[in-house]
N, C-alpha and C positions, 0 to 999 in steps of 0.2 A: 430474498436473503435479508436477514436483519443483523443489527450490530452485534448481538450476542453470538450469533453463528460465526461472524468474522472474528470476534474476540476469542472465542473458544479455539478456533483454528490457529490464530496467531500464537496464543499462549501454549499450544501443543508443540510448537516449533522449539527446538533446542536453543537454550540461551536467551529466550525472549522475556522481556519485561514490558509492562505498560506504564506510561507516565503522562503527565500533563505539563510538559516543559514550557509551553508558550502562554497558556491561559487555562481557565477552568472548563473551556468548551472543546479544546483540541486534544483528543486522545491520540497518543503516539505509541506505536509498538516498535521496540528496538531489539536488536540482537547484539549482545555485548556492547551496548551503548550506542549503536549505530541505527538510525531510523530506517525502517522498511515499509511502514504503513502510517499514514496520517489520516485521522478520521475526525472531521469537525462535527461534534455531536449536536451543536445547535442547528445544523442543516438537517440532521436526521430527525430532529423533533418537528421540523417544518415539512417533513416528507420531501426533502430535496437532497436525500442522502448521497454523499460522495465519499470516496476514499482516494488518497493520492499514493501512488506506488512507484518505487524505483524501477527502471526499465533499461534494457539494452538500447543504446541510441538508435540503431537500425530498426529494431522491433518497435520502438516508440513511434516512429514515423509510419510504419506499416499498420500498426493498430489504429492510429488516428485516421488514416486514409480509409480503413475498412469499417470502422464503427463510429457512429455519431455520438455514442455514449462515452467515448474515450477522447480526451482533448487535453491541451496544454492548460495547466492550472496556475493559479497565482502563487506567488511567494517561493517557488522552487525552480530549479533549473529545468527549462523546457526540453533540454536535450536528454536529460536522464530521468525525468519524472513525468508520469501521466496522471491525470485525474479521471476517475471512473464514476460515472453517474449510475447509481444502483437502481433508482426507482423508475427509470425509463423502461425497464423490462426487456431491453434489447439483449442483454447479456445473461446467459444461463449461470446459475449459482456455481456449477462445477468449473466454468471458465473463469469466473471471478476468483475462485480458490487457486486455479492454476496461475493466474496473474499475481496473486499474493505470494505463492511459492516462488515464482520467478523473481519477484522483488527481494524476497529473503535470500535466494541464491545469489543474486547480483551483489547484495551487501556482503555476504560471506565471502564471495569470490574476491572482493576488493580489500579484504582484511589482510593483515600481515600473516605470514606463516605461523608465527607464535600464537596469534589470536585464533586462527583456524584450529591449531592443535589444542588450544584451551577449550574450544567449543566441542 
């Protein structure tokens, strides 16, 4: 799975924008201004591709226990976010898409009713 496939999928989700809020290397996808995917592009260039995704706290633990490619990442709440290694090849592209969708759904679920209606 490459960054363009991830980008296309993220941008197909309703209310999604892409930004570089932290630096010129960190691509972030947001739904109505709330982050759901963080992709450090400098890692992709070095073939160390990762994305960081929001996750249900119980599912976060379950995923980390089951997959070596899913772990607690830097700079985010380890309770609510997982970092996913793309290049290890352990995770199938469809599963990565499902994790992105879960992240999006978690962010939308946490929005106010007004924001969800706007979406």
